[in-house]
C-alpha positions in Angstrom: -16.1 5.6 21.7 -16.1 5.5 17.9 -16.8 8.4 15.8 -19.1 7.2 13.1 -19.0 10.3 10.9 -16.2 12.7 10.3 -17.4 15.9 8.7 -15.5 17.4 5.7 -12.2 18.4 7.2 -10.8 21.9 7.2 -7.1 22.5 7.3 -6.7 24.8 10.3 -3.6 25.7 12.2 -0.9 28.2 12.9 2.1 26.5 11.4 3.1 27.2 7.9 6.4 27.1 6.1 7.3 30.3 8.1 7.2 28.5 11.4 9.9 26.4 12.9 8.9 23.3 14.8 6.1 22.2 12.5 7.2 19.0 10.7 7.9 15.3 11.5 10.2 12.4 12.0 9.2 8.8 11.1 7.4 6.7 13.5 4.4 4.4 13.4 1.3 3.9 15.5 0.9 1.1 17.9 -1.0 0.2 21.1 1.6 -1.6 23.2 0.0 -1.9 26.6 3.1 -0.6 28.3 3.6 2.5 26.3 1.8 5.7 25.3 1.8 6.5 21.6 2.3 10.3 21.3 1.7 12.0 18.0 3.0 15.5 17.5 4.1 17.8 14.6 7.6 18.6 16.0 10.0 17.8 13.2 11.8 21.1 13.0 14.6 22.2 15.3 12.3 21.9 18.3 11.7 18.2 17.6 15.0 17.4 19.3 13.9 19.3 22.4 10.7 17.3 22.6 12.7 14.0 22.2 15.0 15.1 25.0 12.0 15.8 27.2 10.5 12.4 26.5 13.8 10.6 27.0 14.2 12.4 30.4 10.6 11.4 31.4 11.2 7.7 30.3 14.3 7.6 32.5 12.1 8.2 35.5 10.9 4.7 34.9 7.2 5.4 34.7 4.7 2.5 34.4 3.9 3.7 30.9 6.7 5.1 28.8 6.1 7.6 26.0 6.6 6.5 22.4 7.3 9.6 20.3 5.8 9.8 16.9 6.7 13.1 15.2 4.9 13.6 11.9 5.0 16.2 9.2 2.3 18.7 10.1 0.2 18.1 7.0 0.6 14.4 7.2 -0.5 14.3 10.9 -3.6 16.4 10.3 -4.6 14.3 7.3 -4.1 11.1 9.3 -6.1 12.1 12.3 -9.7 12.0 10.9 -8.9 8.8 9.1 -7.7 6.9 12.1 -10.4 8.3 14.4 -13.1 7.4 11.9 -11.6 3.9 11.6 -11.5 3.4 15.4 -8.1 1.7 15.1 -4.5 2.8 15.8 -5.6 6.0 17.3 -2.8 7.8 19.1 -3.0 7.6 22.9 -2.0 11.3 23.2 -1.8 14.0 20.5 -0.5 17.6 20.2 -2.6 19.9 18.0 -2.7 23.6 17.4 -5.1 25.7 19.4 -7.1 26.8 16.4 -8.2 23.3 15.6 -9.8 22.4 18.9 -13.2 23.9 18.3 -13.7 22.0 15.1 -12.4 18.7 16.5 -14.9 19.2 19.4 -17.8 20.0 17.0 -17.0 17.0 15.0 -17.3 14.8 18.1 -13.7 13.6 17.9 -12.4 14.6 21.4 -12.5 13.0 24.8 -12.9 15.2 27.9 -10.3 15.5 30.5 -12.9 16.3 33.2 -12.9 12.8 34.8 -9.1 12.6 34.7 -8.2 15.8 36.4 -9.6 14.8 39.8 -6.4 13.2 41.0 -4.2 15.9 39.4 -5.1 19.0 41.4 -2.1 21.0 40.2 -3.2 20.8 36.5 -5.5 23.7 36.9 -6.1 27.3 35.7 -4.0 28.8 38.4 -0.8 27.1 37.2 -1.0 28.0 33.5 -1.0 31.1 31.4 -4.7 32.0 31.2 -4.9 32.5 27.4 -3.5 29.0 26.8 -5.6 27.4 29.5 -8.9 29.0 28.8 -9.3 28.0 25.2 -9.3 24.3 26.2 -12.6 24.6 27.9 -15.7 24.6 25.6 -19.2 24.5 26.8 -18.1 23.8 30.3 -16.0 20.8 29.4 -12.2 20.6 29.2 -10.8 19.2 26.0 -7.1 20.1 26.1 -4.1 20.8 28.3 -1.6 23.4 27.0 2.1 22.7 26.4 3.0 26.3 25.4 1.9 29.7 24.2 4.1 30.8 21.3 3.7 34.4 20.3 4.6 37.1 17.8 7.1 39.9 18.8 9.7 42.2 17.3 13.4 41.6 17.1 15.5 44.7 16.9 19.0 45.7 16.2 20.2 47.5 19.4 22.8 49.7 17.6 20.3 50.8 15.0 17.7 51.6 17.6 20.2 53.7 19.5 21.0 55.6 16.3 17.5 56.0 14.7 15.1 55.5 17.6 16.8 56.4 20.9 14.6 55.8 23.9 11.8 54.2 21.8 12.1 50.8 23.6 12.7 52.0 27.1 9.1 50.9 27.9 9.5 47.7 25.9 6.7 48.8 23.6 7.3 49.7 20.0 4.6 52.0 18.4 3.9 52.5 14.7 4.7 56.2 15.2 8.1 55.3 16.5 8.6 52.9 13.5 7.7 55.6 11.0 10.0 58.2 12.6 12.9 55.8 12.8 12.3 54.3 9.3 12.3 57.7 7.6 15.6 58.7 9.3 17.2 55.3 8.3 16.0 55.4 4.7 18.7 58.0 3.9 21.3 55.5 4.9 19.6 52.7 2.9 18.5 51.0 6.2 15.0 49.5 6.3 12.8 50.6 9.2 10.6 47.5 9.6 10.2 44.2 7.8 7.0 43.1 6.1 6.8 39.6 7.5 4.1 37.0 7.9 1.0 39.1 7.3 -1.5 37.1 9.4 -0.1 37.8 12.9 0.7 41.4 11.9 -2.8 41.9 10.6 -4.7 40.2 13.4 -2.8 41.9 16.1 -3.5 45.3 14.6 -7.1 44.5 13.8 -7.7 43.7 17.4 -5.9 46.8 18.6 -8.3 48.8 16.4 -11.2 47.0 18.2 -12.0 44.5 15.4 -13.1 40.9 15.9 -13.3 37.9 13.5 -16.8 37.0 14.4 -19.7 38.2 16.6 -21.6 35.0 16.9 -18.9 32.4 16.6 -19.7 31.4 13.0 -20.3 34.3 10.6 -17.2 36.3 9.8 -16.9 40.1 10.4 -14.0 40.9 8.2 -15.0 43.6 5.8 -14.9 46.3 8.5 -13.2 49.6 9.1 -11.0 47.9 11.7 -9.7 45.4 9.1 -9.2 48.1 6.5 -7.2 50.2 9.0 -5.1 47.2 10.0 -4.0 46.2 6.5 -4.0 49.9 5.5 -1.4 50.8 8.2 1.1 48.3 6.7 0.4 49.5 3.2 1.0 53.1 4.4 4.3 52.1 5.9 5.3 50.5 2.6 4.2 53.5 0.6 6.2 55.9 2.8 9.4 53.8 2.2 9.6 52.6 5.8 9.4 48.8 5.2 11.3 46.2 3.4 10.5 46.0 -0.3 8.7 43.3 -2.4 11.2 40.5 -3.1 13.6 41.4 -0.3 14.5 38.8 2.3 13.8 40.4 5.7 15.8 37.7 7.6 18.9 38.3 5.6 18.6 42.1 5.8 18.3 41.9 9.6 21.3 39.6 9.9 23.2 41.9 7.7 22.5 44.9 9.9 20.3 46.6 7.3 17.0 46.4 9.2 16.0 48.0 12.5 12.8 46.1 13.4 12.0 42.6 12.5 8.5 41.3 13.5 8.7 37.6 13.9 7.8 34.6 16.2 9.7 33.8 19.3 10.5 30.5 17.7 12.9 32.2 15.3 15.6 32.7 17.9 17.9 30.0 16.6 18.1 32.0 13.3 18.5 35.4 15.1 21.4 34.0 17.2 23.5 34.1 14.0 23.6 37.9 14.1 26.9 39.5 14.7 25.4 42.4 16.6 23.5 42.9 19.8 19.8 42.3 19.4 16.7 42.3 21.5 13.1 41.1 21.5 10.1 43.1 22.4 6.3 43.3 21.9 4.9 43.3 18.3 4.2 46.8 16.8 1.4 48.7 18.6 -0.8 51.7 18.2 -0.4 52.7 21.8 2.4 52.6 24.3 0.0 51.6 27.0 0.7 48.0 28.0 -3.0 47.4 29.0 -3.9 48.0 25.3 -1.1 45.9 23.9 -2.0 42.9 21.7 0.5 40.2 20.8 -0.8 37.5 18.4 -0.3 34.0 19.9 -1.1 30.4 19.4 -0.6 27.2 21.5 0.3 23.6 21.2 -2.3 21.6 23.2 -2.5 18.0 24.4 -5.7 16.3 23.3 -7.2 12.8 23.5 -9.0 11.6 20.4 -11.9 9.3 21.1 -10.7 5.7 21.2 -12.0 2.4 22.6 -8.4 1.2 22.8 -7.2 3.6 25.5 -7.4 1.9 28.9 -8.0 3.6 32.2 -4.5 2.6 33.3 -3.1 4.3 30.2 -5.1 7.4 30.8 -3.5 7.6 34.3 -0.1 7.2 32.6 -0.9 10.1 30.3 -1.9 12.3 33.2 1.4 11.4 35.0 3.3 12.5 31.9 1.3 15.8 31.7 2.0 16.5 35.3 5.7 15.8 34.8 5.8 18.2 31.8 4.2 20.9 34.0 7.3 21.0 36.2 9.9 20.0 33.6 9.5 22.4 30.7 12.9 24.2 30.6 14.0 22.0 27.6 11.0 23.2 25.7 11.9 26.8 26.5 15.4 26.1 25.0 13.6 25.6 21.7 12.6 29.3 21.8 9.1 28.5 23.1 7.2 29.8 26.1 5.9 26.9 28.1 2.3 27.5 29.2 3.1 26.3 32.8 3.7 29.1 35.2 6.1 26.8 37.1 8.7 27.8 34.5 8.9 31.3 36.0 10.7 29.9 38.9 13.7 28.9 36.7 16.5 31.4 36.7 17.9 30.1 33.4 14.5 30.7 31.8 14.2 34.2 33.2 17.3 35.1 31.2 15.7 34.0 27.9 14.4 36.8 25.6 11.0 35.2 25.1 10.3 35.1 28.9 9.2 38.8 28.5 5.8 37.6 27.2 4.8 35.7 30.3 7.0 37.5 32.9 4.1 39.3 34.6 0.3 39.0 34.6 0.2 42.3 32.6 2.4 40.9 29.9 0.5 37.6 29.8 -2.7 39.6 29.3 -1.3 40.9 26.0 -1.3 37.5 24.4 -4.2 36.8 22.2 -5.1 33.5 20.6 -7.5 33.9 17.7 -9.4 30.6 18.2 -12.3 31.4 15.8 -13.5 28.0 14.6 -12.9 29.1 11.0 -9.6 30.8 11.6 -8.1 28.4 8.9 -10.2 30.0 6.2 -9.1 33.5 7.3 -5.5 32.4 7.4 -5.7 30.9 3.9 -7.0 34.2 2.5 -4.5 36.4 4.3 -1.6 34.2 3.3 -2.7 34.4 -0.4 -3.5 38.1 -0.6 -1.9 39.9 2.3 1.5 40.7 0.7 -0.1 41.8 -2.6 -2.2 44.3 -0.7 0.6 45.7 1.3 2.8 46.0 -1.8 0.0 47.8 -3.7 -1.0 45.0 -6.1 -4.5 44.8 -4.6 -6.7 47.6 -3.1 -7.4 47.6 0.6 -11.2 47.6 0.0 -10.8 44.6 -2.3 -8.8 42.7 0.3 -11.3 43.0 3.0 -14.4 42.5 0.9 -12.7 39.5 -0.8 -11.8 38.0 2.6 -15.4 38.4 3.9 -16.8 36.7 0.8 -14.4 33.9 0.5 -14.6 32.9 4.2 -18.4 33.2 4.2 -18.6 31.0 1.1 -16.4 28.3 2.6 -18.3 28.3 5.8 -21.6 27.9 4.0 -20.3 24.7 2.5 -19.1 23.2 5.8 -21.2 20.3 6.8 -20.8 21.1 10.6 -23.1 24.1 10.1 -25.8 22.1 8.2 
């Protein structure tokens, strides 16, 4: 099916320059009848892991081999509406970020998996992390299959924790009270307590812990709230009390130099952290409570989607499903990139169980902490937080101005979006 009209496109997604694994290698489109053209944004360090997976699959001699086309994230997302609108050279299979799926669906760009899943009974909700699986179903129709669920946590220096926060991580939950106490002790030794890192996941996690939501009706934002003020205000308070890294400091370098206790970052940062010359650990992101049932870890997910195309044959669709079923039981290589595969089959692998990030899906209770903020206009929220979050924490903008400005800017952008007209 052709899509005759593509609405004004919004740049949504989780990957920014902060994130590893969001880039591209060269490769063109094509519709060879014996291969599946697979577009993805994996051009960082994890790109080699995806290539290794595809090579391994192709060596099984499937009827349809996978042709990997890794593109720079921005290039890929700009190409997608163009090729779908043209009806030509549409990729057979595509990876997109979870936050984009609702808008792709509303723009009429996605094919459903519903008719394809009948012969693949193991690709079902019971075999995937619920938070990654559930977002792919919209209005009773399945539009995506998850590859992973990548989340935000806290790296920590074990020696510094023992010195300044003994026992704080015995429960694998780090509270803001524990951060404050440790940070104030460490300040006397010129050690930073916690890093001010990517504001979006830090803010959204804390906003939800406070009981806040991005929208009540799925469209209109609810951002100028007490929950939002308390979330950004907590980080500003930590900064004002001398507990955090300072404006202009490089948190990654401070952590590697042994001058930082707690380093909130993504699980995908492990290749960088491995350079540390001290023992480190990974735990949940900072929390208000040490009750695991109340814990919130920001997360996102790479998802397999099928853009509408008249060129994708039924035989090729079966080949795609064969590949997705193979991925379901062969995801260790993806875990080696620092990711958490969304398939629960990975929990049977002993090597994976030893990986630090396995904590986040190790039990149903830990899986329940993962929260994907799949608000249709999450991209507008992200743009605002990225532009103003650091300034607010570092005292260059008032908390009230941050939240009121975010509400106004996001609402203004939504009002101009043609999918709401």
